[in-house]
N, C-alpha and C positions, 0 to 999 in steps of 0.2 A: 065701478064695474061696467056701467055704459060708455063709459070715456074710452076704457081700453077695447070691449070690445069693439067701440066704432074703429078705432087706432087699428087695431088687426086688421080689421075688414075692407081699411084705406089701405095699408101695408101690402094685402092677399090683388087687390086689383091694379095697385102701382107694380109686383110683381108681373102679375099677368099682361100689362101692356109694357113691360120690358123686354119680356118672353115673346111678344109679338112683334116686337120692332128686331130682337135679332135674329128671328127666323125669316120677315121679311129680308135683313139683310143678309142671311147666310144660303138662301135660296138663289141667290146670284152666284156663290161661290159653287164649282165643279165638284169639290168633295161631298157636297151636302146629300147629295144622291148618292154618290159613293156608298159614304156611311149608312142614311138608312137604309138602303137596299141587307145591310147584316141585320139576320133574322133578331129580334129582341130590343133593336133600336129605336125608339121611338125619335118623335120630331123636338121634342123637350132634351132629352138626354144628347141627340148630335147636334143642336145647336150649343148646351153647354160646354161638350167636348171641343169645340171648332171656337169656342171663347176663350176655354182656357189652355187650351195646346196652342191656337196661331194654327202657323201655316207648318204643317207635319214636313213639307217637302224640304225646309231647312234642317233635320236634322239627317245626319251622313247617312242613322239608319236605327235599325229597331231598338237597338242598344242604349242607340244612345236616345230616346224616346222615352226606353225604360229608366234610365237615369234620372232623366230631367222629372219624371213622375215621383221618380224612387221606389221602382218596383226592385232595383237590381240590387240582389243579396249582398249582404258584407262579412267577410271572414273572418275569424280571428282564431289564430293558434302560438301560442308559446310551449315550446318545449315539448312537455308530453300532451298538455290540453290541449283539446279542440274544442272550441264553443259552437254552441249551436248557431247555423246560419240566422240568419232576420235579417229586414229589409231595410233600406238605409234610413226612412220615413224624412230625408233631409230635401226632396223634393215640394210641388206642387201639391197639394194635400186635397185640393177641390178637384183635382182631377182624379186623383187616388180614388174618390168619394165616390164620385159619379163612373167610375169604372167598376167596382165593386158592387153599386149598383145595377149597375148595365150587367153583369156576372148573373145577379139573379131575374133579371130580366130576359134572358136571354132562353134560363133554363126554366123561368114559366113557358116561353112562347115556343119553347123546343116541342110541345107535344102536336103542332098543329105545324110547325115551320122548323123541319131539322137542322142543327147546326154543328158542325163540328168541335166548335168548343164548349157548348153542350154535350158532349159525345165524350169528351177528353174528360169536363170536368166529372160528370154521372161515372162514370171508369173508375179515377179517382179516388171518388165517396164510396165506391164498393170494395175498392183493395183496403181502404184504409178504415174504414168501419165510419164510427161515427164520431171521430178522432180529429182535429184539426181541421177542419173544414175553413179555416179559414186560411190556412197555409194552401190546402187544394185552391180555393178561389183567386186567391195571388197568382199563384201558377195558371188558372185560367187567365188571369186579366194581363198577363205573360201573353201566352195565344193571342188574345184580342187584338191587342197593342202589335204586337205582330200581323195583325190580319188586316189592320186600318191602315198600316206602314206601306202593304203590300198593296192596296187597292188604290190608295192614292197614288202612290208613286206610279203606278202602273196604268192610271185609269183605269179602274176596273169595278164592274157591280159585283158583288157576292155572287159565287155559284157553290151548292152543295156539293156533287160531283167533281168538281174540279180542285175541292179543300178536302176532299177525303182522299183523294187519288194519292202513291205515292205512301 
């Protein structure tokens, strides 16, 4: 038992060391500070996203980024039968998990730092009640991806007043 505890402690230290190294490398990138400007995204989340997504500028638009992460909806119909839409799940599963946790972090941080993504998430939760919160989170992830893409492509920092206009 002691051996397993020691092994877990060593792996935890190794993980922390790797994240520190990733953070040092990511700080040199221009998108690091742009992503950190989004309320609710912390250093670990930003570093993990940069590590999983790579250079976001390589994507033609935010819909291609959605497809890379597999947040895009699959639609099936045959004759009179129309199936419920669901996400494809063929993309980067780690990035999808990071973004799902990021939505939870954004919702928590919204008490102190307002965010248009949280506004959307909370509004949809109130409309639908307690049912389907995962679907609502996926829709919020789509909004987050569009925001991330816009900020990086335009070299901007997050501004709540600009995000809520329109």
